[in-house]
PyMOL Python script that loads the backbone (N, CA, C, O; Angstrom):
from pymol import cmd

cmd.read_pdbstr("""\
ATOM      1  N   MET A   1       9.991  12.350   3.381  1.00  0.00           N
ATOM      2  CA  MET A   1       9.318  12.818   2.178  1.00  0.00           C
ATOM      3  C   MET A   1       9.870  14.172   1.715  1.00  0.00           C
ATOM      4  O   MET A   1      10.014  14.420   0.518  1.00  0.00           O
ATOM      5  N   LYS A   2      10.176  15.045   2.691  1.00  0.00           N
ATOM      6  CA  LYS A   2      10.695  16.361   2.352  1.00  0.00           C
ATOM      7  C   LYS A   2      12.069  16.262   1.678  1.00  0.00           C
ATOM      8  O   LYS A   2      12.373  17.028   0.764  1.00  0.00           O
ATOM      9  N   GLU A   3      12.891  15.316   2.133  1.00  0.00           N
ATOM     10  CA  GLU A   3      14.216  15.145   1.539  1.00  0.00           C
ATOM     11  C   GLU A   3      14.130  14.749   0.072  1.00  0.00           C
ATOM     12  O   GLU A   3      14.916  15.217  -0.751  1.00  0.00           O
ATOM     13  N   LYS A   4      13.183  13.892  -0.248  1.00  0.00           N
ATOM     14  CA  LYS A   4      13.020  13.459  -1.636  1.00  0.00           C
ATOM     15  C   LYS A   4      12.588  14.632  -2.519  1.00  0.00           C
ATOM     16  O   LYS A   4      13.049  14.768  -3.652  1.00  0.00           O
ATOM     17  N   THR A   5      11.709  15.466  -1.995  1.00  0.00           N
ATOM     18  CA  THR A   5      11.256  16.635  -2.740  1.00  0.00           C
ATOM     19  C   THR A   5      12.409  17.601  -2.965  1.00  0.00           C
ATOM     20  O   THR A   5      12.557  18.158  -4.053  1.00  0.00           O
ATOM     21  N   GLU A   6      13.223  17.798  -1.937  1.00  0.00           N
ATOM     22  CA  GLU A   6      14.358  18.716  -2.062  1.00  0.00           C
ATOM     23  C   GLU A   6      15.386  18.189  -3.060  1.00  0.00           C
ATOM     24  O   GLU A   6      16.013  18.982  -3.764  1.00  0.00           O
ATOM     25  N   ARG A   7      15.573  16.888  -3.136  1.00  0.00           N
ATOM     26  CA  ARG A   7      16.514  16.319  -4.100  1.00  0.00           C
ATOM     27  C   ARG A   7      15.993  16.438  -5.524  1.00  0.00           C
ATOM     28  O   ARG A   7      16.782  16.581  -6.458  1.00  0.00           O
ATOM     29  N   ASN A   8      14.687  16.383  -5.706  1.00  0.00           N
ATOM     30  CA  ASN A   8      14.108  16.462  -7.043  1.00  0.00           C
ATOM     31  C   ASN A   8      13.982  17.893  -7.550  1.00  0.00           C
ATOM     32  O   ASN A   8      13.821  18.104  -8.752  1.00  0.00           O
ATOM     33  N   LEU A   9      14.051  18.869  -6.671  1.00  0.00           N
ATOM     34  CA  LEU A   9      13.904  20.262  -7.074  1.00  0.00           C
ATOM     35  C   LEU A   9      14.957  20.702  -8.096  1.00  0.00           C
ATOM     36  O   LEU A   9      14.589  21.307  -9.103  1.00  0.00           O
ATOM     37  N   PRO A  10      16.235  20.429  -7.887  1.00  0.00           N
ATOM     38  CA  PRO A  10      17.215  20.826  -8.923  1.00  0.00           C
ATOM     39  C   PRO A  10      16.963  20.144 -10.268  1.00  0.00           C
ATOM     40  O   PRO A  10      17.151  20.757 -11.319  1.00  0.00           O
ATOM     41  N   LYS A  11      16.547  18.899 -10.241  1.00  0.00           N
ATOM     42  CA  LYS A  11      16.231  18.213 -11.498  1.00  0.00           C
ATOM     43  C   LYS A  11      15.054  18.875 -12.188  1.00  0.00           C
ATOM     44  O   LYS A  11      15.054  19.054 -13.406  1.00  0.00           O
ATOM     45  N   PHE A  12      14.048  19.240 -11.400  1.00  0.00           N
ATOM     46  CA  PHE A  12      12.859  19.882 -11.959  1.00  0.00           C
ATOM     47  C   PHE A  12      13.203  21.240 -12.553  1.00  0.00           C
ATOM     48  O   PHE A  12      12.769  21.564 -13.658  1.00  0.00           O
ATOM     49  N   VAL A  13      13.982  22.035 -11.823  1.00  0.00           N
ATOM     50  CA  VAL A  13      14.384  23.355 -12.317  1.00  0.00           C
ATOM     51  C   VAL A  13      15.213  23.213 -13.592  1.00  0.00           C
ATOM     52  O   VAL A  13      15.025  23.966 -14.548  1.00  0.00           O
ATOM     53  N   GLY A  14      16.121  22.255 -13.601  1.00  0.00           N
ATOM     54  CA  GLY A  14      16.919  22.015 -14.805  1.00  0.00           C
ATOM     55  C   GLY A  14      16.058  21.606 -15.986  1.00  0.00           C
ATOM     56  O   GLY A  14      16.296  22.042 -17.112  1.00  0.00           O
ATOM     57  N   PHE A  15      15.074  20.784 -15.737  1.00  0.00           N
ATOM     58  CA  PHE A  15      14.157  20.352 -16.794  1.00  0.00           C
ATOM     59  C   PHE A  15      13.383  21.549 -17.359  1.00  0.00           C
ATOM     60  O   PHE A  15      13.241  21.683 -18.575  1.00  0.00           O
ATOM     61  N   ILE A  16      12.891  22.403 -16.481  1.00  0.00           N
ATOM     62  CA  ILE A  16      12.137  23.588 -16.921  1.00  0.00           C
ATOM     63  C   ILE A  16      13.033  24.507 -17.749  1.00  0.00           C
ATOM     64  O   ILE A  16      12.610  25.021 -18.784  1.00  0.00           O
ATOM     65  N   ILE A  17      14.266  24.712 -17.295  1.00  0.00           N
ATOM     66  CA  ILE A  17      15.187  25.580 -18.032  1.00  0.00           C
ATOM     67  C   ILE A  17      15.457  25.020 -19.428  1.00  0.00           C
ATOM     68  O   ILE A  17      15.540  25.780 -20.392  1.00  0.00           O
ATOM     69  N   LEU A  18      15.591  23.716 -19.543  1.00  0.00           N
ATOM     70  CA  LEU A  18      15.829  23.101 -20.854  1.00  0.00           C
ATOM     71  C   LEU A  18      14.591  23.161 -21.749  1.00  0.00           C
ATOM     72  O   LEU A  18      14.717  23.178 -22.973  1.00  0.00           O
ATOM     73  N   MET A  19      13.406  23.194 -21.159  1.00  0.00           N
ATOM     74  CA  MET A  19      12.174  23.193 -21.937  1.00  0.00           C
ATOM     75  C   MET A  19      11.752  24.579 -22.416  1.00  0.00           C
ATOM     76  O   MET A  19      10.940  24.677 -23.336  1.00  0.00           O
ATOM     77  N   ILE A  20      12.273  25.650 -21.827  1.00  0.00           N
ATOM     78  CA  ILE A  20      11.835  27.008 -22.163  1.00  0.00           C
ATOM     79  C   ILE A  20      12.012  27.316 -23.651  1.00  0.00           C
ATOM     80  O   ILE A  20      11.056  27.792 -24.264  1.00  0.00           O
ATOM     81  N   PRO A  21      13.169  27.078 -24.270  1.00  0.00           N
ATOM     82  CA  PRO A  21      13.279  27.378 -25.712  1.00  0.00           C
ATOM     83  C   PRO A  21      12.264  26.588 -26.554  1.00  0.00           C
ATOM     84  O   PRO A  21      11.695  27.115 -27.511  1.00  0.00           O
ATOM     85  N   SER A  22      12.053  25.354 -26.193  1.00  0.00           N
ATOM     86  CA  SER A  22      11.096  24.538 -26.924  1.00  0.00           C
ATOM     87  C   SER A  22       9.682  25.092 -26.783  1.00  0.00           C
ATOM     88  O   SER A  22       8.919  25.120 -27.748  1.00  0.00           O
ATOM     89  N   LEU A  23       9.341  25.527 -25.585  1.00  0.00           N
ATOM     90  CA  LEU A  23       7.999  26.087 -25.361  1.00  0.00           C
ATOM     91  C   LEU A  23       7.798  27.381 -26.140  1.00  0.00           C
ATOM     92  O   LEU A  23       6.727  27.609 -26.702  1.00  0.00           O
ATOM     93  N   PHE A  24       8.838  28.241 -26.176  1.00  0.00           N
ATOM     94  CA  PHE A  24       8.747  29.471 -26.958  1.00  0.00           C
ATOM     95  C   PHE A  24       8.586  29.165 -28.441  1.00  0.00           C
ATOM     96  O   PHE A  24       7.787  29.803 -29.127  1.00  0.00           O
ATOM     97  N   PHE A  25       9.331  28.203 -28.929  1.00  0.00           N
ATOM     98  CA  PHE A  25       9.243  27.808 -30.334  1.00  0.00           C
ATOM     99  C   PHE A  25       7.848  27.282 -30.659  1.00  0.00           C
ATOM    100  O   PHE A  25       7.256  27.665 -31.668  1.00  0.00           O
ATOM    101  N   ARG A  26       7.327  26.407 -29.808  1.00  0.00           N
ATOM    102  CA  ARG A  26       5.983  25.864 -30.031  1.00  0.00           C
ATOM    103  C   ARG A  26       4.931  26.956 -29.990  1.00  0.00           C
ATOM    104  O   ARG A  26       4.014  26.974 -30.811  1.00  0.00           O
ATOM    105  N   PHE A  27       5.060  27.868 -29.035  1.00  0.00           N
ATOM    106  CA  PHE A  27       4.105  28.958 -28.946  1.00  0.00           C
ATOM    107  C   PHE A  27       4.150  29.809 -30.211  1.00  0.00           C
ATOM    108  O   PHE A  27       3.104  30.212 -30.721  1.00  0.00           O
ATOM    109  N   GLY A  28       5.340  30.084 -30.718  1.00  0.00           N
ATOM    110  CA  GLY A  28       5.467  30.888 -31.932  1.00  0.00           C
ATOM    111  C   GLY A  28       4.791  30.228 -33.125  1.00  0.00           C
ATOM    112  O   GLY A  28       4.106  30.892 -33.903  1.00  0.00           O
ATOM    113  N   ILE A  29       4.981  28.936 -33.265  1.00  0.00           N
ATOM    114  CA  ILE A  29       4.360  28.213 -34.378  1.00  0.00           C
ATOM    115  C   ILE A  29       2.837  28.222 -34.231  1.00  0.00           C
ATOM    116  O   ILE A  29       2.117  28.480 -35.196  1.00  0.00           O
ATOM    117  N   GLU A  30       2.358  27.942 -33.036  1.00  0.00           N
ATOM    118  CA  GLU A  30       0.910  27.920 -32.817  1.00  0.00           C
ATOM    119  C   GLU A  30       0.301  29.304 -32.971  1.00  0.00           C
ATOM    120  O   GLU A  30      -0.813  29.433 -33.479  1.00  0.00           O
ATOM    121  N   ALA A  31       1.012  30.341 -32.541  1.00  0.00           N
ATOM    122  CA  ALA A  31       0.517  31.709 -32.709  1.00  0.00           C
ATOM    123  C   ALA A  31       0.407  32.051 -34.188  1.00  0.00           C
ATOM    124  O   ALA A  31      -0.558  32.689 -34.609  1.00  0.00           O
ATOM    125  N   PHE A  32       1.399  31.626 -34.986  1.00  0.00           N
ATOM    126  CA  PHE A  32       1.357  31.870 -36.428  1.00  0.00           C
ATOM    127  C   PHE A  32       0.185  31.138 -37.070  1.00  0.00           C
ATOM    128  O   PHE A  32      -0.515  31.710 -37.906  1.00  0.00           O
ATOM    129  N   ARG A  33      -0.038  29.879 -36.692  1.00  0.00           N
ATOM    130  CA  ARG A  33      -1.170  29.120 -37.234  1.00  0.00           C
ATOM    131  C   ARG A  33      -2.498  29.769 -36.861  1.00  0.00           C
ATOM    132  O   ARG A  33      -3.392  29.912 -37.696  1.00  0.00           O
ATOM    133  N   PHE A  34      -2.611  30.153 -35.603  1.00  0.00           N
ATOM    134  CA  PHE A  34      -3.838  30.792 -35.119  1.00  0.00           C
ATOM    135  C   PHE A  34      -4.115  32.076 -35.888  1.00  0.00           C
ATOM    136  O   PHE A  34      -5.243  32.333 -36.306  1.00  0.00           O
ATOM    137  N   LYS A  35      -3.070  32.879 -36.068  1.00  0.00           N
ATOM    138  CA  LYS A  35      -3.217  34.152 -36.762  1.00  0.00           C
ATOM    139  C   LYS A  35      -3.592  33.943 -38.233  1.00  0.00           C
ATOM    140  O   LYS A  35      -4.431  34.672 -38.762  1.00  0.00           O
ATOM    141  N   SER A  36      -2.984  32.964 -38.894  1.00  0.00           N
ATOM    142  CA  SER A  36      -3.296  32.734 -40.307  1.00  0.00           C
ATOM    143  C   SER A  36      -4.726  32.217 -40.476  1.00  0.00           C
ATOM    144  O   SER A  36      -5.407  32.590 -41.431  1.00  0.00           O
ATOM    145  N   LYS A  37      -5.181  31.369 -39.566  1.00  0.00           N
ATOM    146  CA  LYS A  37      -6.574  30.903 -39.630  1.00  0.00           C
ATOM    147  C   LYS A  37      -7.537  32.052 -39.371  1.00  0.00           C
ATOM    148  O   LYS A  37      -8.603  32.123 -39.983  1.00  0.00           O
ATOM    149  N   ALA A  38      -7.167  32.950 -38.469  1.00  0.00           N
ATOM    150  CA  ALA A  38      -8.022  34.097 -38.172  1.00  0.00           C
ATOM    151  C   ALA A  38      -8.124  35.023 -39.384  1.00  0.00           C
ATOM    152  O   ALA A  38      -9.205  35.522 -39.694  1.00  0.00           O
ATOM    153  N   TYR A  39      -7.009  35.252 -40.064  1.00  0.00           N
ATOM    154  CA  TYR A  39      -7.054  36.104 -41.252  1.00  0.00           C
ATOM    155  C   TYR A  39      -7.868  35.468 -42.370  1.00  0.00           C
ATOM    156  O   TYR A  39      -8.579  36.161 -43.098  1.00  0.00           O
ATOM    157  N   LYS A  40      -7.768  34.165 -42.505  1.00  0.00           N
ATOM    158  CA  LYS A  40      -8.577  33.474 -43.504  1.00  0.00           C
ATOM    159  C   LYS A  40     -10.061  33.636 -43.174  1.00  0.00           C
ATOM    160  O   LYS A  40     -10.874  33.917 -44.056  1.00  0.00           O
ATOM    161  N   ALA A  41     -10.405  33.459 -41.909  1.00  0.00           N
ATOM    162  CA  ALA A  41     -11.790  33.645 -41.484  1.00  0.00           C
ATOM    163  C   ALA A  41     -12.218  35.096 -41.667  1.00  0.00           C
ATOM    164  O   ALA A  41     -13.372  35.363 -42.004  1.00  0.00           O
ATOM    165  N   GLY A  42     -11.293  36.043 -41.448  1.00  0.00           N
ATOM    166  CA  GLY A  42     -11.594  37.458 -41.661  1.00  0.00           C
ATOM    167  C   GLY A  42     -11.888  37.773 -43.112  1.00  0.00           C
ATOM    168  O   GLY A  42     -12.774  38.573 -43.412  1.00  0.00           O
ATOM    169  N   ARG A  43     -11.144  37.144 -44.020  1.00  0.00           N
ATOM    170  CA  ARG A  43     -11.415  37.349 -45.460  1.00  0.00           C
ATOM    171  C   ARG A  43     -12.796  36.802 -45.835  1.00  0.00           C
ATOM    172  O   ARG A  43     -13.532  37.427 -46.599  1.00  0.00           O
ATOM    173  N   ILE A  44     -13.136  35.637 -45.294  1.00  0.00           N
ATOM    174  CA  ILE A  44     -14.450  35.055 -45.564  1.00  0.00           C
ATOM    175  C   ILE A  44     -15.536  35.971 -45.009  1.00  0.00           C
ATOM    176  O   ILE A  44     -16.546  36.212 -45.672  1.00  0.00           O
ATOM    177  N   PHE A  45     -15.333  36.482 -43.797  1.00  0.00           N
ATOM    178  CA  PHE A  45     -16.279  37.394 -43.167  1.00  0.00           C
ATOM    179  C   PHE A  45     -16.445  38.661 -44.007  1.00  0.00           C
ATOM    180  O   PHE A  45     -17.564  39.125 -44.225  1.00  0.00           O
ATOM    181  N   LYS A  46     -15.335  39.211 -44.474  1.00  0.00           N
ATOM    182  CA  LYS A  46     -15.376  40.429 -45.285  1.00  0.00           C
ATOM    183  C   LYS A  46     -16.108  40.184 -46.612  1.00  0.00           C
ATOM    184  O   LYS A  46     -16.921  41.004 -47.041  1.00  0.00           O
ATOM    185  N   ASN A  47     -15.816  39.066 -47.245  1.00  0.00           N
ATOM    186  CA  ASN A  47     -16.482  38.747 -48.513  1.00  0.00           C
ATOM    187  C   ASN A  47     -17.983  38.568 -48.321  1.00  0.00           C
ATOM    188  O   ASN A  47     -18.777  38.969 -49.172  1.00  0.00           O
ATOM    189  N   GLU A  48     -18.364  37.971 -47.210  1.00  0.00           N
ATOM    190  CA  GLU A  48     -19.791  37.781 -46.933  1.00  0.00           C
ATOM    191  C   GLU A  48     -20.479  39.121 -46.691  1.00  0.00           C
ATOM    192  O   GLU A  48     -21.610  39.324 -47.133  1.00  0.00           O
ATOM    193  N   LEU A  49     -19.814  40.028 -46.001  1.00  0.00           N
ATOM    194  CA  LEU A  49     -20.394  41.355 -45.793  1.00  0.00           C
ATOM    195  C   LEU A  49     -20.537  42.103 -47.118  1.00  0.00           C
ATOM    196  O   LEU A  49     -21.526  42.801 -47.340  1.00  0.00           O
ATOM    197  N   GLN A  50     -19.540  41.950 -47.998  1.00  0.00           N
ATOM    198  CA  GLN A  50     -19.634  42.585 -49.315  1.00  0.00           C
ATOM    199  C   GLN A  50     -20.777  41.987 -50.118  1.00  0.00           C
ATOM    200  O   GLN A  50     -21.486  42.700 -50.828  1.00  0.00           O
ATOM    201  N   ARG A  51     -20.951  40.687 -50.005  1.00  0.00           N
ATOM    202  CA  ARG A  51     -22.034  40.015 -50.722  1.00  0.00           C
ATOM    203  C   ARG A  51     -23.401  40.490 -50.229  1.00  0.00           C
ATOM    204  O   ARG A  51     -24.368  40.526 -50.991  1.00  0.00           O
ATOM    205  N   GLN A  52     -23.468  40.852 -48.954  1.00  0.00           N
ATOM    206  CA  GLN A  52     -24.723  41.347 -48.383  1.00  0.00           C
ATOM    207  C   GLN A  52     -25.005  42.793 -48.764  1.00  0.00           C
ATOM    208  O   GLN A  52     -26.118  43.279 -48.566  1.00  0.00           O
ATOM    209  N   GLY A  53     -24.005  43.487 -49.312  1.00  0.00           N
ATOM    210  CA  GLY A  53     -24.223  44.832 -49.831  1.00  0.00           C
ATOM    211  C   GLY A  53     -23.900  45.962 -48.874  1.00  0.00           C
ATOM    212  O   GLY A  53     -24.407  47.068 -49.062  1.00  0.00           O
ATOM    213  N   LEU A  54     -23.090  45.741 -47.866  1.00  0.00           N
ATOM    214  CA  LEU A  54     -22.699  46.817 -46.954  1.00  0.00           C
ATOM    215  C   LEU A  54     -21.667  47.723 -47.610  1.00  0.00           C
ATOM    216  O   LEU A  54     -20.968  47.321 -48.540  1.00  0.00           O
ATOM    217  N   ASP A  55     -21.583  48.963 -47.105  1.00  0.00           N
ATOM    218  CA  ASP A  55     -20.602  49.891 -47.671  1.00  0.00           C
ATOM    219  C   ASP A  55     -19.201  49.545 -47.149  1.00  0.00           C
ATOM    220  O   ASP A  55     -19.055  48.871 -46.130  1.00  0.00           O
ATOM    221  N   THR A  56     -18.194  50.011 -47.856  1.00  0.00           N
ATOM    222  CA  THR A  56     -16.815  49.595 -47.568  1.00  0.00           C
ATOM    223  C   THR A  56     -16.326  50.068 -46.196  1.00  0.00           C
ATOM    224  O   THR A  56     -15.557  49.362 -45.544  1.00  0.00           O
ATOM    225  N   THR A  57     -16.759  51.243 -45.750  1.00  0.00           N
ATOM    226  CA  THR A  57     -16.324  51.742 -44.440  1.00  0.00           C
ATOM    227  C   THR A  57     -16.837  50.837 -43.322  1.00  0.00           C
ATOM    228  O   THR A  57     -16.089  50.473 -42.414  1.00  0.00           O
ATOM    229  N   THR A  58     -18.094  50.483 -43.394  1.00  0.00           N
ATOM    230  CA  THR A  58     -18.684  49.596 -42.385  1.00  0.00           C
ATOM    231  C   THR A  58     -18.047  48.215 -42.442  1.00  0.00           C
ATOM    232  O   THR A  58     -17.785  47.602 -41.407  1.00  0.00           O
ATOM    233  N   ILE A  59     -17.803  47.731 -43.644  1.00  0.00           N
ATOM    234  CA  ILE A  59     -17.163  46.423 -43.812  1.00  0.00           C
ATOM    235  C   ILE A  59     -15.788  46.423 -43.145  1.00  0.00           C
ATOM    236  O   ILE A  59     -15.443  45.481 -42.432  1.00  0.00           O
ATOM    237  N   GLN A  60     -15.007  47.474 -43.374  1.00  0.00           N
ATOM    238  CA  GLN A  60     -13.663  47.544 -42.802  1.00  0.00           C
ATOM    239  C   GLN A  60     -13.721  47.618 -41.283  1.00  0.00           C
ATOM    240  O   GLN A  60     -12.937  46.957 -40.603  1.00  0.00           O
ATOM    241  N   GLN A  61     -14.636  48.413 -40.744  1.00  0.00           N
ATOM    242  CA  GLN A  61     -14.760  48.520 -39.286  1.00  0.00           C
ATOM    243  C   GLN A  61     -15.165  47.189 -38.668  1.00  0.00           C
ATOM    244  O   GLN A  61     -14.601  46.781 -37.653  1.00  0.00           O
ATOM    245  N   LEU A  62     -16.129  46.514 -39.267  1.00  0.00           N
ATOM    246  CA  LEU A  62     -16.581  45.233 -38.736  1.00  0.00           C
ATOM    247  C   LEU A  62     -15.492  44.162 -38.851  1.00  0.00           C
ATOM    248  O   LEU A  62     -15.317  43.352 -37.941  1.00  0.00           O
ATOM    249  N   THR A  63     -14.775  44.161 -39.954  1.00  0.00           N
ATOM    250  CA  THR A  63     -13.696  43.192 -40.140  1.00  0.00           C
ATOM    251  C   THR A  63     -12.565  43.439 -39.147  1.00  0.00           C
ATOM    252  O   THR A  63     -12.010  42.494 -38.586  1.00  0.00           O
ATOM    253  N   ASP A  64     -12.224  44.709 -38.930  1.00  0.00           N
ATOM    254  CA  ASP A  64     -11.181  45.026 -37.944  1.00  0.00           C
ATOM    255  C   ASP A  64     -11.603  44.586 -36.545  1.00  0.00           C
ATOM    256  O   ASP A  64     -10.790  44.052 -35.790  1.00  0.00           O
ATOM    257  N   SER A  65     -12.850  44.805 -36.204  1.00  0.00           N
ATOM    258  CA  SER A  65     -13.352  44.363 -34.900  1.00  0.00           C
ATOM    259  C   SER A  65     -13.330  42.845 -34.792  1.00  0.00           C
ATOM    260  O   SER A  65     -13.023  42.293 -33.735  1.00  0.00           O
ATOM    261  N   TYR A  66     -13.655  42.183 -35.884  1.00  0.00           N
ATOM    262  CA  TYR A  66     -13.652  40.720 -35.915  1.00  0.00           C
ATOM    263  C   TYR A  66     -12.246  40.178 -35.703  1.00  0.00           C
ATOM    264  O   TYR A  66     -12.056  39.212 -34.964  1.00  0.00           O
ATOM    265  N   LEU A  67     -11.259  40.795 -36.350  1.00  0.00           N
ATOM    266  CA  LEU A  67      -9.876  40.321 -36.266  1.00  0.00           C
ATOM    267  C   LEU A  67      -9.171  40.773 -34.995  1.00  0.00           C
ATOM    268  O   LEU A  67      -8.128  40.220 -34.645  1.00  0.00           O
ATOM    269  N   GLU A  68      -9.709  41.752 -34.305  1.00  0.00           N
ATOM    270  CA  GLU A  68      -9.072  42.285 -33.100  1.00  0.00           C
ATOM    271  C   GLU A  68      -8.870  41.206 -32.030  1.00  0.00           C
ATOM    272  O   GLU A  68      -7.863  41.217 -31.322  1.00  0.00           O
ATOM    273  N   GLY A  69      -9.793  40.304 -31.915  1.00  0.00           N
ATOM    274  CA  GLY A  69      -9.694  39.260 -30.906  1.00  0.00           C
ATOM    275  C   GLY A  69      -8.813  38.096 -31.292  1.00  0.00           C
ATOM    276  O   GLY A  69      -8.679  37.141 -30.526  1.00  0.00           O
ATOM    277  N   SER A  70      -8.213  38.155 -32.459  1.00  0.00           N
ATOM    278  CA  SER A  70      -7.421  37.013 -32.924  1.00  0.00           C
ATOM    279  C   SER A  70      -5.911  37.220 -32.790  1.00  0.00           C
ATOM    280  O   SER A  70      -5.128  36.459 -33.359  1.00  0.00           O
ATOM    281  N   ASP A  71      -5.506  38.229 -32.053  1.00  0.00           N
ATOM    282  CA  ASP A  71      -4.082  38.464 -31.850  1.00  0.00           C
ATOM    283  C   ASP A  71      -3.648  37.750 -30.569  1.00  0.00           C
ATOM    284  O   ASP A  71      -3.997  38.185 -29.472  1.00  0.00           O
ATOM    285  N   PRO A  72      -2.885  36.651 -30.698  1.00  0.00           N
ATOM    286  CA  PRO A  72      -2.527  35.890 -29.487  1.00  0.00           C
ATOM    287  C   PRO A  72      -1.683  36.678 -28.500  1.00  0.00           C
ATOM    288  O   PRO A  72      -1.766  36.432 -27.297  1.00  0.00           O
ATOM    289  N   PHE A  73      -0.876  37.615 -28.971  1.00  0.00           N
ATOM    290  CA  PHE A  73      -0.053  38.401 -28.065  1.00  0.00           C
ATOM    291  C   PHE A  73      -0.900  39.408 -27.293  1.00  0.00           C
ATOM    292  O   PHE A  73      -0.635  39.674 -26.121  1.00  0.00           O
ATOM    293  N   ARG A  74      -1.909  39.962 -27.940  1.00  0.00           N
ATOM    294  CA  ARG A  74      -2.838  40.861 -27.248  1.00  0.00           C
ATOM    295  C   ARG A  74      -3.636  40.074 -26.206  1.00  0.00           C
ATOM    296  O   ARG A  74      -3.920  40.581 -25.121  1.00  0.00           O
ATOM    297  N   LEU A  75      -3.993  38.844 -26.538  1.00  0.00           N
ATOM    298  CA  LEU A  75      -4.713  38.005 -25.578  1.00  0.00           C
ATOM    299  C   LEU A  75      -3.840  37.712 -24.360  1.00  0.00           C
ATOM    300  O   LEU A  75      -4.332  37.724 -23.231  1.00  0.00           O
ATOM    301  N   LEU A  76      -2.566  37.450 -24.573  1.00  0.00           N
ATOM    302  CA  LEU A  76      -1.644  37.222 -23.455  1.00  0.00           C
ATOM    303  C   LEU A  76      -1.484  38.468 -22.586  1.00  0.00           C
ATOM    304  O   LEU A  76      -1.413  38.370 -21.361  1.00  0.00           O
ATOM    305  N   ARG A  77      -1.426  39.642 -23.225  1.00  0.00           N
ATOM    306  CA  ARG A  77      -1.325  40.878 -22.448  1.00  0.00           C
ATOM    307  C   ARG A  77      -2.584  41.090 -21.613  1.00  0.00           C
ATOM    308  O   ARG A  77      -2.504  41.603 -20.497  1.00  0.00           O
ATOM    309  N   ALA A  78      -3.728  40.706 -22.134  1.00  0.00           N
ATOM    310  CA  ALA A  78      -4.987  40.863 -21.399  1.00  0.00           C
ATOM    311  C   ALA A  78      -5.050  39.914 -20.199  1.00  0.00           C
ATOM    312  O   ALA A  78      -5.731  40.206 -19.215  1.00  0.00           O
ATOM    313  N   LEU A  79      -4.354  38.793 -20.273  1.00  0.00           N
ATOM    314  CA  LEU A  79      -4.364  37.830 -19.180  1.00  0.00           C
ATOM    315  C   LEU A  79      -3.420  38.200 -18.036  1.00  0.00           C
ATOM    316  O   LEU A  79      -3.461  37.565 -16.983  1.00  0.00           O
ATOM    317  N   ARG A  80      -2.586  39.196 -18.218  1.00  0.00           N
ATOM    318  CA  ARG A  80      -1.648  39.591 -17.163  1.00  0.00           C
ATOM    319  C   ARG A  80      -2.362  40.079 -15.949  1.00  0.00           C
ATOM    320  O   ARG A  80      -1.723  40.452 -14.965  1.00  0.00           O
TER     321      ARG A  80
END
""", "prot")
cmd.dss("prot")
cmd.show_as("cartoon", "prot")
cmd.util.cbc("prot")
cmd.orient("prot")
């Protein structure tokens, strides 16, 4: 059983090396989609706060706090 695992290891490593560019590309696309959806939700949140009659300083602070959690790269840094 160990011999079979050792023979498959180079194939597995080669497969992972070939998949890395694809994974980075997919992550970039998904990060962009996530970020654009978050900004859209942030605009809706900001408009709703304005409709409720809050002052602009408070609206900006709340919107910034709302959008702070939507940065996928910051989330990855937090997971380290």
